KELUM-474920 format. One record per residue: y, x, z of N, C-alpha, C in turn; residue in three letters. Coordinates in nm, 4 decimals. Atoms other than C-alpha are relative to their C-alpha. Last residue first. Layout:
# residues N
        nY        nX        nZ       caY       caX       caZ        cY        cX        cZ  code
         Y         X         Z         Y         X         Z         Y         X         Z   ALA
...
This chain:
# residues 239
        nY        nX        nZ       caY       caX       caZ        cY        cX        cZ  code
    0.0918   -0.0448   -0.1051    0.1956    1.9408    5.4140    0.0048   -0.0962    0.1176   GLU
   -0.0713   -0.0485   -0.1184    0.3554    1.7534    5.1273   -0.1024    0.0406    0.1042   ALA
   -0.1387   -0.0238    0.0384    0.2546    1.6658    4.7741    0.0832    0.0495    0.1165   LEU
   -0.0980    0.0423   -0.1001   -0.1175    1.7008    4.8446    0.1406    0.0336   -0.0470   PRO
   -0.1152   -0.0896    0.0034   -0.3333    1.7197    4.5299    0.0998   -0.0493    0.1046   VAL
   -0.1227    0.0657    0.0436   -0.6718    1.5627    4.5951    0.1111    0.1031    0.0004   THR
   -0.1278   -0.0650   -0.0247   -1.0216    1.7053    4.6222    0.1146   -0.0851   -0.0513   ALA
   -0.0798    0.0704   -0.0991   -1.3224    1.4754    4.6433    0.1339    0.0626    0.0302   GLY
    0.0386   -0.0492   -0.1322   -1.5789    1.6948    4.4710    0.0831   -0.0632    0.1113   ASP
    0.1344    0.0519   -0.0284   -1.5374    1.4854    4.1558   -0.0492    0.0450    0.1368   ARG
   -0.0092    0.1432   -0.0255   -1.1636    1.5571    4.1649   -0.1361   -0.0577    0.0373   THR
   -0.0655    0.0195   -0.1296   -1.2153    1.9326    4.2015    0.0071   -0.1476    0.0358   ALA
    0.0950   -0.0430   -0.1021   -1.4669    1.9375    3.9170    0.0584   -0.0217    0.1388   THR
    0.1021    0.1033   -0.0148   -1.2312    1.7316    3.7027   -0.1027    0.0357    0.1061   ASN
   -0.0609    0.1196   -0.0576   -0.9374    1.9643    3.7620   -0.1049   -0.1081    0.0236   LEU
   -0.0258   -0.0257   -0.1416   -1.1496    2.2749    3.7049    0.0597   -0.1224    0.0687   ALA
    0.1297   -0.0089   -0.0685   -1.2867    2.1378    3.3782    0.0186    0.0216    0.1493   THR
    0.0570    0.1331   -0.0177   -0.9412    2.0283    3.2639   -0.1317    0.0038    0.0763   ALA
    0.1268    0.0127    0.0715   -0.7840    2.3694    3.3227   -0.0667   -0.1341    0.0302   ASP
    0.0638    0.1145   -0.0656   -0.4221    2.3477    3.4384   -0.1277   -0.0342   -0.0753   ALA
    0.0833   -0.0457   -0.1108   -0.3200    2.7003    3.3344   -0.0712   -0.1125    0.0727   GLY
    0.1236   -0.0599    0.0508   -0.1984    2.5754    2.9952   -0.0933    0.0502    0.1102   PRO
   -0.0077   -0.1462   -0.0022    0.0496    2.3592    3.1909   -0.1308    0.0552   -0.0566   ASP
    0.0187   -0.0501    0.1358    0.0011    1.9981    3.0847    0.0239    0.1504   -0.0097   TRP
    0.1378    0.0288    0.0389   -0.0554    1.8800    3.4414   -0.0296    0.0484   -0.1411   LEU
    0.0817   -0.1212   -0.0034    0.2705    2.0591    3.5201   -0.1465   -0.0245   -0.0315   ALA
   -0.0315   -0.0781    0.1202    0.4698    1.7530    3.4106   -0.0907    0.1225   -0.0085   VAL
    0.0531    0.0730    0.1151    0.2894    1.5510    3.6781    0.0269    0.0771   -0.1288   VAL
    0.1433   -0.0229    0.0027    0.3573    1.8157    3.9427   -0.0650   -0.0728   -0.1171   SER
    0.0247   -0.1375    0.0451    0.7287    1.8178    3.8632   -0.1497    0.0276   -0.0115   ALA
   -0.0358   -0.0103    0.1415    0.7469    1.4383    3.8885   -0.0296    0.1391   -0.0548   ALA
    0.1031    0.0663    0.0786    0.5582    1.4317    4.2187    0.0280    0.0176   -0.1489   LEU
    0.1172   -0.0878   -0.0090    0.7957    1.6886    4.3661   -0.1161   -0.0598   -0.0793   ARG
   -0.0216   -0.1125    0.0923    1.0909    1.4869    4.2378   -0.1180    0.0971    0.0022   GLU
    0.0035    0.0434    0.1389    0.9626    1.1680    4.3999    0.0142    0.1162   -0.0979   GLU
    0.0876   -0.0910    0.0742    0.8767    1.3283    4.7335   -0.0029   -0.0314   -0.1498   LEU
   -0.0463   -0.1370   -0.0147    1.1600    1.1782    4.9397   -0.0817    0.1013   -0.0767   GLY
   -0.1445   -0.0086   -0.0224    0.9827    0.8448    4.9780    0.0408    0.1447    0.0278   ALA
   -0.0639   -0.0666    0.1143    0.6322    0.8900    4.8386    0.1506    0.0168    0.0196   LEU
   -0.0993    0.0873    0.0617    0.4753    0.8159    5.1765    0.0637    0.0766   -0.1142   SER
   -0.0209    0.0965   -0.1058    0.1732    0.9645    5.3538    0.0973   -0.1063   -0.0469   GLY
   -0.1241   -0.0105   -0.0759    0.0781    1.1269    5.0276   -0.0038   -0.0970    0.1175   VAL
    0.0018    0.0691   -0.1288   -0.2354    1.2013    4.8316    0.1310    0.0237    0.0727   ARG
   -0.0941   -0.0519   -0.0993   -0.2258    1.2813    4.4601   -0.0152   -0.0801    0.1287   TYR
   -0.0478    0.0915   -0.1034   -0.5292    1.2150    4.2398    0.0926    0.0733    0.0961   THR
   -0.0592   -0.0660   -0.1168   -0.6008    1.3961    3.9123    0.0538   -0.1057    0.0960   VAL
   -0.0503    0.1000   -0.0940   -0.8247    1.2947    3.6220    0.0467    0.0705    0.1262   ALA
    0.0176   -0.0188   -0.1434   -0.8748    1.5382    3.3360    0.0607   -0.1153    0.0779   ALA
   -0.0805    0.0925   -0.0792   -0.9202    1.5414    2.9600   -0.0311    0.0195    0.1477   ALA
   -0.1024   -0.0866   -0.0598   -1.0464    1.8189    2.7344    0.0973   -0.0836    0.0818   SER
   -0.1381    0.0166    0.0455   -1.3538    1.6058    2.6690    0.0920    0.0999    0.0689   ALA
   -0.0412   -0.1336    0.0417   -1.7201    1.7016    2.7059    0.1412   -0.0019   -0.0571   ASP
   -0.0410    0.0093    0.1397   -1.7979    1.3282    2.7220    0.0404    0.1355   -0.0574   ALA
    0.1173    0.0424    0.0756   -1.9922    1.3847    3.0449    0.0302   -0.0061   -0.1501   THR
    0.0925   -0.1137    0.0061   -1.7002    1.5806    3.1865   -0.1227   -0.0333   -0.0837   ALA
   -0.0595   -0.1014    0.0877   -1.4538    1.3055    3.0978   -0.0953    0.1187   -0.0167   PHE
    0.0086    0.0464    0.1371   -1.6834    1.0430    3.2497    0.0577    0.0992   -0.0992   GLY
    0.1390   -0.0150    0.0429   -1.7251    1.2408    3.5704   -0.0162   -0.0419   -0.1458   HIS
    0.0231   -0.1439    0.0152   -1.3485    1.2719    3.6024   -0.1427    0.0262   -0.0466   ALA
   -0.0646   -0.0401    0.1252   -1.3136    0.8978    3.5407   -0.0240    0.1487   -0.0263   LEU
    0.0862    0.0468    0.1085   -1.5687    0.8333    3.8160    0.0589    0.0349   -0.1363   SER
    0.1144   -0.0919    0.0030   -1.3698    1.0499    4.0550   -0.0973   -0.0400   -0.1106   ARG
   -0.0476   -0.1242    0.0619   -1.0604    0.8489    3.9635   -0.1109    0.1039   -0.0067   MET
   -0.0123    0.0236    0.1444   -1.2477    0.5263    4.0385    0.0451    0.1269   -0.0722   TRP
    0.1347    0.0068    0.0545   -1.3521    0.6552    4.3803    0.0044   -0.0194   -0.1516   SER
    0.0537   -0.1366    0.0042   -0.9955    0.7581    4.4586   -0.1405    0.0018   -0.0593   GLU
   -0.0733   -0.0738    0.1034   -0.8667    0.4129    4.3638   -0.0550    0.1413   -0.0134   THR
    0.0567    0.0433    0.1277   -1.1365    0.2467    4.5734    0.0670    0.0720   -0.1163   ALA
    0.1313   -0.0644    0.0081   -1.0237    0.4538    4.8703   -0.0700   -0.0389   -0.1298   ALA
   -0.0220   -0.1401    0.0370   -0.6654    0.3446    4.8001   -0.1318    0.0761   -0.0103   LYS
   -0.0401   -0.0033    0.1411   -0.7714   -0.0212    4.7990    0.0214    0.1438   -0.0457   VAL
    0.1177    0.0350    0.0790   -0.9605    0.0187    5.1275    0.0312    0.0051   -0.1493   ALA
    0.0835   -0.1195    0.0110   -0.6612    0.2001    5.2758   -0.1255   -0.0267   -0.0819   THR
   -0.0677   -0.0998    0.0826   -0.4287   -0.0905    5.2047   -0.0892    0.1217   -0.0240   TYR
   -0.0036    0.0480    0.1380   -0.6648   -0.3529    5.3432    0.0558    0.1066   -0.0940   ASN
    0.1361    0.0044    0.0547   -0.7385   -0.1500    5.6581   -0.0023   -0.0473   -0.1451   ALA
   -0.0120   -0.0252    0.1436   -0.3767   -0.0582    5.7288   -0.1326   -0.0106   -0.0716   GLY
   -0.1156    0.0692    0.0565   -0.3416   -0.2038    6.0767    0.0174    0.0194   -0.1487   GLY
    0.0260    0.1439    0.0046   -0.6944   -0.1037    6.1768    0.1140   -0.0744   -0.0685   ALA
   -0.0420    0.0688   -0.1223   -0.6303    0.2576    6.0863   -0.0274   -0.1486   -0.0160   SER
   -0.0268    0.1442    0.0050   -0.7949    0.4892    5.8352    0.0460   -0.0546    0.1349   PRO
   -0.0252    0.0408   -0.1394   -0.7570    0.8691    5.8584    0.0333   -0.1488    0.0037   ARG
    0.0704   -0.0918   -0.0897   -0.8975    1.0334    5.5429    0.0133   -0.0415    0.1465   ALA
    0.1409    0.0036    0.0403   -0.8027    0.7393    5.3223   -0.0828    0.0893    0.0911   VAL
    0.0757    0.0881   -0.0895   -0.4813    0.7154    5.5274   -0.1466   -0.0121   -0.0411   THR
    0.0655   -0.0806   -0.1031   -0.3511    1.0220    5.3420   -0.0805   -0.0870    0.0965   THR
   -0.0635   -0.0089   -0.1315   -0.2770    0.7835    5.0567   -0.0797    0.0885    0.0951   SER
    0.0751    0.0581   -0.1096   -0.3476    0.7673    4.6854    0.0756    0.0265    0.1309   SER
   -0.0463   -0.0355   -0.1345   -0.1328    0.8264    4.3784   -0.0818   -0.0757    0.1031   VAL
   -0.0227    0.1142   -0.0877   -0.2873    0.8270    4.0324    0.0417    0.0504    0.1376   ALA
   -0.0339   -0.0327   -0.1388   -0.2976    1.0716    3.7431    0.0267   -0.1283    0.0767   ALA
   -0.0306    0.1222   -0.0727   -0.4589    1.0511    3.3996    0.0206    0.0381    0.1456   ILE
   -0.0184   -0.0053   -0.1452   -0.4499    1.3441    3.1601    0.0227   -0.1408    0.0538   ARG
   -0.0155    0.1295   -0.0646   -0.5658    1.4017    2.8030    0.0097    0.0151    0.1512   GLY
   -0.0386   -0.0224   -0.1397   -0.5062    1.7497    2.6683    0.0266   -0.1337    0.0670   ALA
    0.0316   -0.1390   -0.0354   -0.6593    1.7814    2.3213    0.0376    0.0338    0.1439   PRO
   -0.1153   -0.0896   -0.0093   -0.6547    1.4005    2.3092   -0.0444    0.1432    0.0303   SER
   -0.0271   -0.0623    0.1296   -0.9718    1.2233    2.1952    0.1147    0.1005    0.0056   ALA
    0.1140   -0.0832    0.0379   -1.0970    1.1517    2.5488    0.0286    0.0747   -0.1304   VAL
    0.0034   -0.1154   -0.0892   -0.7545    1.0300    2.6595   -0.1135    0.0944   -0.0361   LEU
   -0.1152   -0.0872    0.0265   -0.7145    0.8031    2.3587   -0.0083    0.1278    0.0825   ASP
    0.0270   -0.0706    0.1248   -1.0669    0.6613    2.3936    0.1138    0.0948   -0.0370   ASP
    0.1059   -0.0990   -0.0167   -1.0026    0.5771    2.7579   -0.0224    0.0810   -0.1271   TRP
   -0.0437   -0.1248    0.0620   -0.6685    0.4050    2.6950   -0.1050    0.1103    0.0093   PHE
   -0.0688    0.0268    0.1267   -0.7821    0.0473    2.7554    0.0377    0.1276   -0.0735   ALA
    0.0970    0.0439    0.1006   -1.0368    0.1492    3.0185    0.0672   -0.0162   -0.1363   ARG
    0.0867   -0.1138    0.0306   -0.7866    0.3535    3.2191   -0.1058   -0.0370   -0.1024   SER
   -0.0721   -0.0981    0.0817   -0.5284    0.0757    3.1932   -0.0911    0.1170   -0.0376   VAL
   -0.0342    0.0511    0.1325   -0.7584   -0.2025    3.3106    0.0608    0.1085   -0.0889   HIS
    0.1224    0.0234    0.0760   -0.9157   -0.0124    3.5991    0.0317   -0.0441   -0.1425   ARG
    0.0567   -0.1312    0.0341   -0.5803    0.1183    3.7183   -0.1269   -0.0167   -0.0832   LEU
   -0.0814   -0.0570    0.1081   -0.4282   -0.2308    3.7010   -0.0548    0.1354   -0.0438   ALA
    0.0346    0.0739    0.1215   -0.7137   -0.3725    3.9100    0.0761    0.0559   -0.1197   THR
    0.1299   -0.0490    0.0438   -0.6587   -0.1005    4.1683   -0.0441   -0.0686   -0.1292   PHE
   -0.0149   -0.1401    0.0390   -0.2878   -0.1791    4.1951   -0.1309    0.0553   -0.0541   SER
   -0.0558   -0.0040    0.1353   -0.3476   -0.5545    4.1919    0.0143    0.1442   -0.0481   ARG
    0.1087   -0.0206    0.0960   -0.5713   -0.5145    4.4990    0.0509    0.0114   -0.1432   GLU
    0.0288   -0.1436    0.0077   -0.2649   -0.4767    4.7196   -0.1028    0.0309   -0.1075   LEU
   -0.1208   -0.0670    0.0505   -0.1484   -0.8321    4.6479   -0.0265    0.1489   -0.0195   VAL
   -0.0108    0.0326    0.1419   -0.5001   -0.9691    4.6857    0.1233    0.0634   -0.0630   ARG
    0.0955   -0.0795    0.0761   -0.5418   -0.7856    5.0167    0.0141   -0.0257   -0.1497   TYR
   -0.0501   -0.1371    0.0098   -0.2233   -0.9340    5.1587   -0.0928    0.0854   -0.0859   ASP
   -0.1219    0.0039    0.0812   -0.3372   -1.2862    5.0771    0.0576    0.1397   -0.0181   ALA
    0.0387    0.0014    0.1403   -0.6878   -1.2149    5.2068    0.1227    0.0017   -0.0897   ASP
    0.0216    0.1279    0.0684   -0.5375   -1.1290    5.5418   -0.0463    0.0175   -0.1437   SER
    0.0149   -0.0479    0.1385   -0.5804   -0.8103    5.7415   -0.0367   -0.1189   -0.0891   GLN
   -0.1234    0.0246    0.0755   -0.4446   -0.9613    6.0662   -0.0078    0.0473   -0.1448   ASP
   -0.0157    0.1440    0.0261   -0.7889   -0.9959    6.2287    0.1235   -0.0326   -0.0832   PRO
    0.0965    0.0494    0.0979   -0.8353   -0.6175    6.1742    0.0143   -0.1507   -0.0233   ILE
    0.1339   -0.0558   -0.0134   -0.5181   -0.5235    6.3585   -0.0913   -0.0600   -0.1047   GLY
    0.0900    0.0741   -0.0868   -0.1450   -0.5741    6.3239   -0.1335    0.0707    0.0138   GLY
   -0.0457    0.0203   -0.1357    0.0273   -0.4197    6.0255   -0.1002   -0.0816    0.0796   GLY
    0.0849   -0.0397   -0.1111   -0.0220   -0.4329    5.6537    0.0619   -0.0288    0.1339   GLY
    0.0129    0.1172   -0.0871    0.1128   -0.4882    5.3050   -0.0888    0.0433    0.1153   ARG
    0.0529   -0.0060   -0.1367    0.2347   -0.1961    5.0987    0.0006   -0.1379    0.0625   TRP
   -0.0587    0.0969   -0.0923    0.2954   -0.1489    4.7287   -0.0671    0.0102    0.1352   GLY
    0.0360   -0.0084   -0.1412    0.1470    0.0253    4.4293    0.0662   -0.1090    0.0826   GLY
   -0.0005    0.1374   -0.0495    0.1465    0.0669    4.0542   -0.0462    0.0025    0.1449   VAL
   -0.0860    0.0080   -0.1178    0.2221    0.4350    3.9979    0.0140   -0.1436    0.0502   LEU
    0.0162    0.1303   -0.0648   -0.0522    0.5214    3.7510    0.0797   -0.0024    0.1306   HIS
   -0.0391   -0.0242   -0.1391    0.0489    0.8074    3.5217    0.0042   -0.1362    0.0688   VAL
   -0.0312    0.1213   -0.0746   -0.1373    0.7877    3.1916    0.0332    0.0407    0.1426   VAL
   -0.0024    0.0028   -0.1455   -0.1498    1.0745    2.9442    0.0343   -0.1363    0.0553   GLY
    0.0551   -0.1224   -0.0590   -0.2172    1.1762    2.5873   -0.0054   -0.0054    0.1522   ASP
   -0.0568   -0.0357   -0.1300   -0.1706    0.8364    2.4200   -0.0698    0.1239    0.0555   VAL
    0.0918   -0.0258   -0.1110   -0.2541    0.8081    2.0506    0.0743    0.0425    0.1268   GLN
    0.1275   -0.0669    0.0236    0.0061    0.6699    1.8134   -0.0786    0.0179    0.1289   GLY
   -0.0041   -0.1429   -0.0340    0.3684    0.6006    1.8990   -0.1294    0.0746   -0.0285   LEU
   -0.1336   -0.0594    0.0003    0.4544    0.2545    1.7655   -0.0009    0.1508    0.0146   ARG
   -0.0673    0.0310    0.1261    0.1197    0.1092    1.6616    0.1349    0.0700   -0.0088   ALA
    0.0618   -0.0786    0.1081   -0.0579    0.2893    1.9453    0.0709   -0.0246   -0.1332   ARG
   -0.0331   -0.1414   -0.0203    0.1868    0.1506    2.2013   -0.0575    0.0850   -0.1131   VAL
   -0.1416   -0.0223    0.0323    0.1641   -0.2033    2.0668    0.0369    0.1475    0.0093   ARG
   -0.0173    0.0133    0.1442   -0.2173   -0.2002    2.0611    0.1441    0.0258   -0.0414   MET
    0.0607   -0.1172    0.0645   -0.2364   -0.0637    2.4145    0.0179   -0.0055   -0.1509   ALA
   -0.0881   -0.1150   -0.0221    0.0067   -0.3292    2.5380   -0.0531    0.1227   -0.0727   LEU
   -0.1114    0.0187    0.0935   -0.2069   -0.6030    2.3813    0.1004    0.1139    0.0117   GLU
    0.0533   -0.0265    0.1336   -0.5104   -0.4681    2.5651    0.1086   -0.0158   -0.1061   LEU
    0.0183   -0.1454    0.0127   -0.3100   -0.4522    2.8878   -0.0537    0.0352   -0.1385   VAL
   -0.1313   -0.0607    0.0190   -0.1868   -0.8107    2.8465   -0.0111    0.1516   -0.0169   GLU
   -0.0453    0.0309    0.1350   -0.5432   -0.9301    2.7955    0.1355    0.0634   -0.0280   ASP
    0.0699   -0.0832    0.0983   -0.6604   -0.7477    3.1090    0.0484   -0.0257   -0.1419   GLU
    0.0516    0.0957    0.0976   -0.3960   -0.9026    3.3354   -0.0634    0.0791   -0.1143   ASP
    0.1147    0.0626   -0.0645   -0.3416   -0.6772    3.6379   -0.0635   -0.1059   -0.0895   ALA
    0.1166   -0.0854    0.0172   -0.1211   -0.4619    3.4163   -0.1232   -0.0509    0.0741   LEU
    0.0669    0.0125   -0.1289    0.1350   -0.7395    3.3863   -0.1315    0.0751   -0.0121   ASP
    0.1382    0.0484   -0.0045    0.3319   -0.6177    3.0881   -0.0445   -0.0116    0.1444   ALA
    0.0177    0.0953   -0.1095    0.6861   -0.5307    2.9815   -0.1423   -0.0533   -0.0057   VAL
    0.0986    0.1045    0.0264    0.7218   -0.2176    2.7702   -0.0135   -0.0874    0.1242   GLU
    0.0295    0.0970   -0.1047    1.0143    0.0231    2.7562   -0.1000   -0.1050   -0.0454   GLY
    0.0351    0.1296    0.0579    1.0175    0.3292    2.5322   -0.0381   -0.0952    0.1124   VAL
    0.1291    0.0547   -0.0403    1.1949    0.6346    2.6728   -0.0185   -0.1379   -0.0626   VAL
    0.1125   -0.0503    0.0786    1.4706    0.7964    2.4682   -0.1348   -0.0539    0.0413   GLY
   -0.0026    0.0198    0.1449    1.7549    0.7581    2.7127   -0.1220    0.0606   -0.0679   PRO
    0.0712   -0.1167    0.0549    1.6579    0.7503    3.0818   -0.0071   -0.0168   -0.1518   VAL
   -0.0269   -0.1159   -0.0861    1.9071    0.5212    3.2581   -0.0652    0.1272   -0.0528   GLU
   -0.1415   -0.0353    0.0125    1.9152    0.2612    2.9801    0.0328    0.1265    0.0791   ALA
   -0.0180   -0.0591    0.1330    1.5369    0.2607    2.9534    0.1452    0.0375   -0.0247   THR
    0.0590   -0.1337    0.0028    1.5197    0.2099    3.3292    0.0186    0.0663   -0.1356   LEU
   -0.0886   -0.0889   -0.0762    1.7631   -0.0820    3.3267   -0.0524    0.1432   -0.0032   ALA
   -0.1178   -0.0268    0.0833    1.5608   -0.2477    3.0492    0.0965    0.0939    0.0709   HIS
    0.0440   -0.0891    0.1078    1.2423   -0.2113    3.2559    0.1185    0.0361   -0.0899   VAL
    0.0141   -0.1341   -0.0575    1.4206   -0.3567    3.5582   -0.0490    0.1003   -0.1044   ARG
   -0.1324   -0.0529   -0.0288    1.5388   -0.6572    3.3581   -0.0076    0.1420    0.0558   LEU
   -0.0685   -0.0382    0.1235    1.1937   -0.7159    3.2090    0.1367    0.0615    0.0270   GLU
   -0.1328    0.0610   -0.0027    1.0150   -0.7132    3.5458    0.0805    0.0489   -0.1203   ASP
    0.0117    0.1462    0.0148    0.6409   -0.6478    3.5039    0.1352   -0.0675   -0.0147   ARG
   -0.0215    0.0748   -0.1230    0.6689   -0.2741    3.4396   -0.0107   -0.1487   -0.0264   GLY
    0.0552    0.1353   -0.0048    0.5735   -0.0136    3.1821    0.0274   -0.0621    0.1363   VAL
   -0.0128    0.0484   -0.1373    0.7552    0.3044    3.0810   -0.0384   -0.1474    0.0029   VAL
    0.0042    0.1456   -0.0002    0.6376    0.4745    2.7625    0.0044   -0.0451    0.1453   VAL
    0.0329    0.0703   -0.1242    0.7409    0.8401    2.7407    0.0067   -0.1511   -0.0201   VAL
   -0.0315    0.1369    0.0390    0.7339    1.0702    2.4402   -0.0500   -0.0888    0.1135   ARG
    0.1082    0.0955    0.0235    0.7300    1.4114    2.6059    0.0559   -0.1310   -0.0541   ALA
    0.0242    0.0219    0.1417    1.0058    1.6691    2.5586   -0.1137   -0.0944   -0.0316   GLY
    0.0963   -0.0991    0.0474    1.0127    1.8153    2.9096   -0.0360   -0.0197   -0.1467   ALA
   -0.0706   -0.1277    0.0029    1.3293    1.6163    2.9826   -0.0897    0.1102   -0.0539   THR
   -0.0917    0.0059    0.1145    1.1391    1.3003    2.8899    0.0761    0.1307   -0.0148   ALA
    0.0795   -0.0094    0.1215    0.8584    1.3949    3.1283    0.0889   -0.0011   -0.1242   LEU
    0.0527   -0.1363    0.0107    1.1000    1.4660    3.4118   -0.0804    0.0178   -0.1281   ALA
   -0.1085   -0.0925    0.0340    1.2945    1.1434    3.3538   -0.0520    0.1421   -0.0198   ARG
   -0.0426    0.0270    0.1373    0.9807    0.9296    3.3435    0.1086    0.0974   -0.0433   ALA
    0.1042   -0.0494    0.0904    0.8418    1.0924    3.6573    0.0416   -0.0195   -0.1452   VAL
    0.0016   -0.1464   -0.0063    1.1662    1.0457    3.8522   -0.1019    0.0577   -0.0980   ALA
   -0.1221   -0.0513    0.0622    1.2060    0.6841    3.7397   -0.0018    0.1517   -0.0041   LEU
    0.0147    0.0196    0.1438    0.8454    0.6077    3.8265    0.1198    0.0509   -0.0763   GLY
    0.0885   -0.1061    0.0476    0.8897    0.7613    4.1709   -0.0217   -0.0118   -0.1502   SER
   -0.0700   -0.1291   -0.0021    1.1935    0.5406    4.2322   -0.0871    0.1153   -0.0490   PRO
   -0.0191   -0.0496   -0.1365    0.9895    0.2362    4.1196    0.0810    0.1297   -0.0035   SER
   -0.1320    0.0393   -0.0481    1.0392    0.0832    3.7737    0.0242    0.0342    0.1472   THR
   -0.1048   -0.1006    0.0181    0.7546    0.2830    3.6203    0.1336   -0.0362    0.0618   ALA
   -0.0748    0.0217   -0.1233    0.4583    0.0875    3.7498    0.1237    0.0869    0.0029   GLY
    0.0259    0.1363   -0.0454    0.2518    0.2426    3.4736    0.0640   -0.0213    0.1364   ALA
   -0.0234    0.0062   -0.1448    0.3937    0.5571    3.3118   -0.0111   -0.1458    0.0433   VAL
   -0.0315    0.1337   -0.0490    0.2458    0.6074    2.9657    0.0122    0.0042    0.1513   LEU
    0.0442    0.0295   -0.1362    0.2572    0.9594    2.8259    0.0474   -0.1391    0.0404   VAL
   -0.0364    0.1393   -0.0240    0.2760    1.0698    2.4635   -0.0601   -0.0425    0.1332   THR
    0.1049    0.0857   -0.0544    0.2737    1.4475    2.4425    0.0529   -0.1429    0.0146   ARG
    0.0747    0.0662    0.1062    0.5290    1.6119    2.2122   -0.1148   -0.0860    0.0485   GLY
   -0.0802    0.0415    0.1139    0.6520    1.8545    2.4743   -0.0876   -0.0603   -0.1088   SER
   -0.0142    0.1457   -0.0029    0.4227    1.8616    2.7773    0.0772   -0.0516   -0.1208   ALA
    0.1299    0.0602    0.0288    0.3113    2.2192    2.6995    0.0087   -0.1521   -0.0041   ALA
    0.0347   -0.0266    0.1392    0.6692    2.3481    2.6772   -0.1291   -0.0717   -0.0374   ASP
   -0.0912    0.0795    0.0812    0.7593    2.1773    3.0052   -0.0305    0.0198   -0.1474   ALA
    0.0472    0.1374   -0.0016    0.4498    2.3247    3.1678    0.0869   -0.0872   -0.0884   ALA
    0.1190    0.0058    0.0838    0.5505    2.6749    3.0628   -0.0523   -0.1422   -0.0085   THR
   -0.0415   -0.0221    0.1365    0.8975    2.6253    3.2088   -0.1165   -0.0084   -0.0956   GLY
   -0.0632    0.1183    0.0555    0.7649    2.4674    3.5266    0.0394    0.0188   -0.1447   ALA
   -0.1010   -0.0539    0.0914    0.5222    2.7480    3.6089    0.0647   -0.1135   -0.0769   ALA
   -0.1283   -0.0079   -0.0667    0.3457    2.5986    3.9113    0.1116    0.0447   -0.0942   GLU
   -0.0712   -0.1277   -0.0008    0.0322    2.4855    3.7393    0.1352   -0.0076    0.0663   GLY
   -0.1127    0.0052    0.0899   -0.1692    2.1816    3.8372    0.0852    0.1243    0.0123   PRO
   -0.0234   -0.0871    0.1112   -0.4822    2.3124    4.0106    0.1154   -0.0201   -0.0938   GLY
    0.1004    0.0130    0.1048   -0.6538    2.0825    4.2521    0.0429    0.0636   -0.1303   ALA
   -0.0732   -0.0125    0.1244   -0.4679    2.1793    4.5679   -0.1001    0.0064   -0.1132   SER
   -0.0076   -0.1353    0.0533   -0.6884    2.0551    4.8450    0.0832    0.0005   -0.1246   ALA
   -0.1113   -0.0150    0.0923   -0.7235    1.7570    5.0727    0.0059    0.1440   -0.0453   GLU
   -0.1044   -0.0957   -0.0317   -1.0678    1.7264    5.2237    0.1093   -0.0025   -0.1041   ALA
   -0.0478   -0.0444    0.1294   -1.2770    1.4143    5.1961    0.1201    0.0908    0.0210   MET
């Protein structure tokens, strides 16, 4: 699966204008990358919902980025996600974007060391993506510019024994995103699914944030984005 630039625009000013007024949910928002994405979207004029499991960390984030809406939910729990969707719609209306940043790392050793316990922890990220994308599917399809973005790993193209559990979850994430792209195309929607691949997000938070905002650039054509995603393309954040 080759890495390729899948089309988010580079014109930050134009993208900022296009993102203004969009309602975007950032899942797993209490990470450094979540903070950067939430701040960039808010600066661009988007209505931002930040979601995390830790109430204190969510409150700290809303204090650091004025204007964002904080929500506490376990996104691996389907009932909690459905309740979250109802709360968000009641407060802000239809969602135009979902940024999936639920992640984490467990690994090391070799194949015998890839424990079920570690896998279950890592699997929560994929489960959360499935729940959130299903819960907000109708919103994204109905939006004039629906967008969903997720972060994968360069290890999908170069798996290792020590990261087998982690890479398997990321490969499943990419497969799900390709299925979302197919679903958007089948529905003839102006929505798009985009996957970023990184070795590590550390140090790339601002680059990720800028690229997410640029997903609403008028030059970021949904059909092209979905075609690229379905063909296995990802957006590399670093060479």
